[in-house]
C-alpha positions in Angstrom: 115.5 42.9 129.6 111.7 44.4 128.7 110.7 43.4 132.2 114.0 45.6 133.7 113.4 48.2 131.2 109.8 48.7 132.2 110.5 48.5 136.2 113.3 51.2 135.1 110.6 53.4 133.3 108.0 53.1 136.6 110.4 53.8 139.1 111.6 57.3 136.9 108.0 58.1 136.6 107.9 57.6 140.5 110.7 59.4 141.5 109.9 62.5 138.9 106.0 62.7 140.5 107.5 62.4 143.8 109.7 65.5 143.1 106.9 67.4 141.2 104.3 67.2 144.0 107.1 68.0 147.0 107.5 71.0 145.1 103.8 72.1 144.2 101.4 71.1 146.6 98.0 71.3 145.9 96.4 74.6 146.2 93.5 75.4 148.8 95.2 73.2 151.6 93.5 73.9 154.8 95.2 73.0 158.1 93.4 72.5 161.6 95.5 71.7 164.8 94.8 68.2 166.3 96.0 69.8 169.5 92.8 71.8 169.9 90.0 70.2 167.5 88.0 69.1 170.4 88.1 72.7 172.3 87.4 75.2 169.8 87.1 75.9 165.8 85.1 74.3 163.5 85.2 70.7 164.5 83.8 70.5 168.4 81.6 68.5 169.1 78.2 70.6 169.2 79.3 71.6 165.4 79.6 68.0 164.2 76.6 66.4 161.4 74.8 67.8 158.9 73.8 71.5 158.7 72.0 73.9 156.7 74.2 77.0 156.7 72.9 80.7 156.5 73.8 80.7 152.6 71.8 77.9 152.1 74.5 75.0 151.3 74.3 71.5 153.1 77.6 71.3 154.9 78.7 67.9 156.8 81.4 67.7 159.5 82.8 64.7 160.1 85.8 63.9 162.5 87.4 60.5 162.8 89.4 59.1 165.5 90.3 55.5 166.1 87.8 53.7 166.2 85.3 55.9 165.0 83.4 58.9 162.8 81.9 61.4 165.3 78.8 61.6 164.5 78.1 57.9 163.8 75.0 58.4 161.9 74.3 61.1 159.2 71.8 62.8 157.4 71.6 64.4 153.8 69.3 65.4 151.4 68.6 63.6 148.5 69.0 66.0 145.0 71.0 69.0 146.7 75.1 69.2 146.9 76.3 68.1 150.0 79.5 69.4 150.9 81.7 67.1 153.4 84.4 68.3 155.8 86.4 66.3 157.6 89.6 65.5 159.3 91.3 62.9 161.9 92.3 63.3 165.1 94.8 60.5 165.8 96.2 58.7 162.0 95.4 58.4 158.6 91.5 57.6 157.7 89.4 57.7 155.0 85.9 56.6 153.9 83.7 56.1 151.3 79.9 56.3 151.2 78.1 52.9 149.9 77.7 53.1 146.1 78.3 56.5 145.8 81.4 59.0 144.7 81.9 60.3 148.1 85.3 59.3 149.1 87.7 60.9 151.2 91.1 60.4 152.7 91.3 62.2 156.5 94.7 63.1 157.4 95.7 64.4 161.1 96.0 68.4 160.4 94.3 68.6 157.1 90.5 69.5 156.4 89.4 67.1 153.1 86.5 69.0 151.5 84.4 67.9 148.5 81.0 68.2 147.2 78.6 65.6 146.0 75.3 65.1 145.2 72.8 62.0 146.6 70.4 60.8 144.0 68.1 58.7 145.7 66.9 58.2 149.2 68.2 55.3 151.0 70.2 54.2 153.9 74.8 53.7 153.2 77.2 52.0 154.9 80.5 54.5 155.2 83.4 52.0 156.5 87.0 53.6 157.0 89.0 52.4 154.2 92.5 52.8 155.4 93.5 50.8 157.9 94.4 52.6 161.4 95.1 49.7 163.4 93.4 46.3 165.2 90.1 48.2 165.3 89.8 49.0 162.1 87.3 46.9 160.9 84.6 48.2 163.1 84.9 51.6 161.9 82.4 52.3 160.2 79.0 55.2 160.2 75.8 55.4 158.6 74.8 58.0 155.9 70.9 58.5 155.8 69.6 59.8 152.6 66.1 61.7 153.0 63.8 63.7 150.5 64.9 67.0 150.0 61.5 68.1 151.5 61.7 66.0 154.5 65.5 67.2 155.3 64.4 70.7 154.9 61.1 70.6 157.3 63.8 68.3 159.8 66.1 71.0 159.6 64.0 74.0 160.1 63.7 73.4 164.0 67.2 72.4 164.9 71.1 73.4 164.0 71.6 70.0 163.2 70.2 66.7 162.4 70.5 63.2 163.6 69.2 60.1 162.8 67.5 60.0 166.2 63.9 61.9 165.6 62.1 63.2 168.3 
């Protein structure tokens, strides 16, 4: 009897919450056209990766597609706020960066945005944490966290940073 009551309460909570969020979607929802993602707009290949914007903000743009992240390796500074902006071109994907609080779900047609600060330099894996098909286990990228000084020196001469040094 008690188990039945608990189950009924949980089902009731799911129904109420589902109806509430269906009627009141989260604010600041940004959308993107997945059909033109690769040819125009914010997520064209030349605009992906880490950039230092004109206002001094560090922005990382990531595109997920079966079964890879573009770019495959990201360079970010330690001790500076980093804004991640990402989307998916084909299926629901997600990522988590090492032991940090960087965690996002990437849904086709929507842009996920969050800001985090990496405290110490080091290298982290960034695996996909949403099952996306038979190649899911091989879907991951790397995040290199470098010192703020090194980041500013390296990005001074280029628009985008890469893990490959010239």
